[in-house]
N, C-alpha and C positions, 0 to 999 in steps of 0.2 A: 561451312558455307553452303555445301550442297547436301546437307544432312536431311534426308527425307525418310519418313517412316511409313511407307506404304507396304502392302502385303507382298507385292512382287516388284522386282527391279524394273523400272520403266525404260522405254526406249531412250528417252532423254538422258536418264542417268547413265545408261550403258554408253551412249555416245560421248558424254562428258568424261566418264571415268575410264574408259578403255585406254586412252593414251597415258593416263596417270598410272594405271595398273601395269601396263607394259613397261613403263619407265622404272617402276619399282621392282617388279617380279620378273621382268623379261617377257618374251613372247612364247613361253613354254608352259606346259601344265604345272600347276603349283605342286602337285603330288608326285608325279613320276618324272618330271623335267623333260619330257619328250615334246616335240613340236606338234602343233595342231594340223589337222587336215582341213584345207579350205573348202573342198567340195562336200556338199551335204547330200551325197548320193546314198542310196540304200544298199545294204549288204544282206542278201537272202531275206528280203522283206523287212529288215530291221533298220532303224536309223543308225547311221555310222557311229560306232562307239568312240571314235577318235576326234569327233568334232568338238569345238569349244563350247562350254556353257559357263555361266556365272554361278559361283557356289558361295554359300554362307559358311564361314568357318565354324560358327557355333551352332549350325543347323537350325537356327531360328529364322524362318523365312520372312518375318516381319522386321528383323534387325538389319536395315539396309544402310548402315554406316559404311563408308568406303573402307575403313580398316577391318571390316568383317567380310569383305567381298574379295574373291580371287577368281582367276580363270582356271578351269580344269577340264580335262577330257570328260565326256559323258560317263564313260566306264569307270574312271577314277572317282568321280563324284559319287557314283552308286556304290563302289567298293568300300569307300571310307566308312560307310555306315556299319559295316560288319568287320572291318580290319582295324584293330586298335593301333597298329603301328603307323597308320596313315593319319590318325587324328593329331592335331597340333595342340 
């Protein structure tokens, strides 16, 4: 129904999918299962690594099917590229 195939996940998609993703996966990081930090403040000039971002499970940024999208910490999303134990 909401299957869109654009390069990036749009604001409308995020707004529609967020409650569905929360209901299915919970309101924690898909990889480490820790809670997200709501405030997007900076730590030593860097973006907070514990804020939430949307991640593509198969690392294909154009594959925006809801079953391919999860919520993850910024740092966990970056780590999974190099840590085989985090890949699903």
